[in-house]
N, C-alpha and C positions, 0 to 999 in steps of 0.2 A: 351748376355748370351745364350748358346745353350739349347736345350730342356732338355737334361739329367740334366744339372746343375740346370735349373729352377725347374724341377720336384723334384730333391733331396733337394733343398733348401726349397721348399714348404712342403715336408714331414718332413724334419728336424724341421721346425718351429712348426709343429704339434706334435712334441715329438717322432718321430719314431727313435729309436736308430740306426737301420741299415742304415737309410737314413743319419743320422749324420755322421756315419763312412764313407759311400760312398761319402758324400760331402767333407770330409777331403781329401780323396784320389783324388777326382777331383781337389780340390784346390792345392794339391801337384803337380799334373800333369801339371796344368796351370801355375805353378810358383808363385802362390799366397801365398804358405806356404812352408817353407823350410823343408827338411827332419829332420834337427836338431830340429826345432820347434815341429814337429810332435812327435819325440821321447821324447822330454821334456814333452809334454802334456800326452803322454802315461805313462811316469815314475811317474808323480804326481798323476796318477789315473783317468785321464779323460777317461771314459769308451769307447766312440766312437773312441778316438785316440788309445787306446789299441788294439781295433779290427782292425783299419785301418793300424797301424804300424806293427802289428804282432810281437810285442816285448815280451820277457818273462816278467812275473810278477815281479815288483820291490820287494826289500827286505821287509819282514814283520817286522823286527826289527826297532824300531824308529830311533835309532842312526845311524845304517847302511844306512837306507833309506835317512835320512837327509844329511848325509855326502856325499852320492852318488850324491846329487844335484850339488856338486862342479864340476862335469863333464861339466855342462853347464855354470855355473857361481858360483864361490866360495861363494859369498855373498847370494846366494839362500839358502844355508845351514843355514846361519845366520837368514834369514827370517823365516825358519822353527823353529829355536830356539825361536825367538820372539813370534811366534804364539803359541808354546807350553807353554811358560811362561804366555801368556795372558789367555790361556785356564785353567790354574790351579790357576790363581790369586784369584778366589773366595774362595779358601781354606784359604788364608790369610785374605781376607776381611770379611769372615764370623766370624773370631775370633777377628779381629780388624777393625770394620767397619768405624772408624773415621780416620784411618791411610792411607793417600793417597800416601805415599812415593813409594811403589813398582809400583803402577799404573802410577804415574807421571814419574818414570824412563822409563817405557815401552813407554809411550806416547812421551817422548822427544827422545828416541832412534829411534822410527819410523820417527819422524820429521828429525832427523839427517840422516837417511838412504835415505829419499826422497830428502833432500837438505843438503848435507854434508859441510856446511859452518863451519868456525872455531867457530863461536858463538854457532851454534847448537850442535856441537860436545862437546864443553866445558860444555854446559848445561846438555847434556846426561851423561857426566862423573860425574859431581857433583851430579846429581840425582841418579846415580848408587851407589855412596858412601852413600847417604841417605838410599837407599834400603838395603844396607849391614847392616846399623845400625838397620833398622826395622827387618831384619832377625835375628840378634843377640838378640834383645829384645823380639822376639817371642818365644824364648826358643827352645824346640824340637818339633818334629811332623810335620804335613802337612803344617801348617802355616809358619814354618821356611823354609821348602824346597821350598814353593811357592815364598816367598820373595827372597830366594837365587837364584831361577831360573830367576826372574826379574832382580836382580842385575847383575848376570853373563851375561845374554843376552844383557842388556842395556850397560854394560861396554865394551863389545866387539865391538859394532857397531862403535863408533868413532875411535877405535884402528884398525879396520879391514884393512884400506889401508896400515898402517905401517906394519902389519903382512904379508900382501900379497906381499909387496915390499921387505920383508926380513929385514926391519929396526927395527923390534921388534922380540925378540927371541921366543915368544910363537906362536906355529902354530894355525892358525885360527880354523881349524877343531877340534883341541884338546879342545879349549875353547868352541866351539859350543857343543861338546860332553858333557862337564861339565854342561852347561845350560840344556841340554836335560835330563841328569841324574837327576838333581835337580827337574825338572818338573815331571819326571816319579815317583820319590819318593813322591812328593806332591800328585799326583793322585792315586798312588798305583795300577794302571791298565794301563800298557804301551800300550796294544793293543788298548784300546778305545781312548787313547790320540793320538796314531799314526793315527787312522782313522779320527779323527776330524781335526787334522792338515793337513793331506793330502787332505781331502775334501775341506777345506777352501783354500788351496793353489791351488788346481785344478780349482776351480771357478775363482780365481783371475788370474791365468795363462791363462785361456781361454779368459777372457776379455782383458788381455794385448796383447795376440797374435792374436786374431781373431776379435776383436771389435774395433770401433773407440775410439780414446783417450778421446773424450768428454763424453764417457760412463764410464770412470774410476771411481772407488772408491779409497780411499786412498791406499789400499793394491795393487790393480792392477796398480796404478800410480807408486808405488815403483818398481814393477816388470818390468813395461815398461822402466823405467830408467835403471835398471840393465841389461835388455836384449837388450838394444840398440835402443829404440825408437819405431817408428811405425812398424807394421808388424811383421816380424820374427826376431829371435835373431841374434846377431853377428855371422858370419861364423867362428867358432873356428877352 
């Protein structure tokens, strides 16, 4: 490790934002971080990457921002929809604290996204159908839209490979948009929801792209699988 890299690493670990940005530039020059990975980090709102990459600010609109993630990997948009649905789930659970159907749907959808076996995909689909029933029984208002967001996001996860291969007629990003619309209706404040989802995705993307796999949490493990394993994403 050369002196500059060592110095920037030390300062970055101390929380110096300028050093974090400089460290990303150095890692890019050394081939430890691809330009594609740096741009993705910037897009999801990783502040040092935004400075290092010199990219324009990503869209402020939740749906446009999430659908823009498809540039790197279409299912990243689906991850954003799942995060949005999880963020508004409290709207449903506050009204129906004993009803676990929407949460179970999201939990099984995450499991399917991490390990897309036939069994996991079938469980996610059945749980999404249960979440649909919960949404209908919730009537109108925020609880209904929160359960609807969970149902839509969870239902799309096992169907995503078919959508992306053209074997199912519904475009993936259209379904993702529907889940995000439902989540925004549940929250009633799209800007705050956009900020929370981006912040969580930025943290997980940083772990998936810059840190060892043994440090993964469940979300960064999903992202590591989608982005191609260790290190940087696939070279699209």
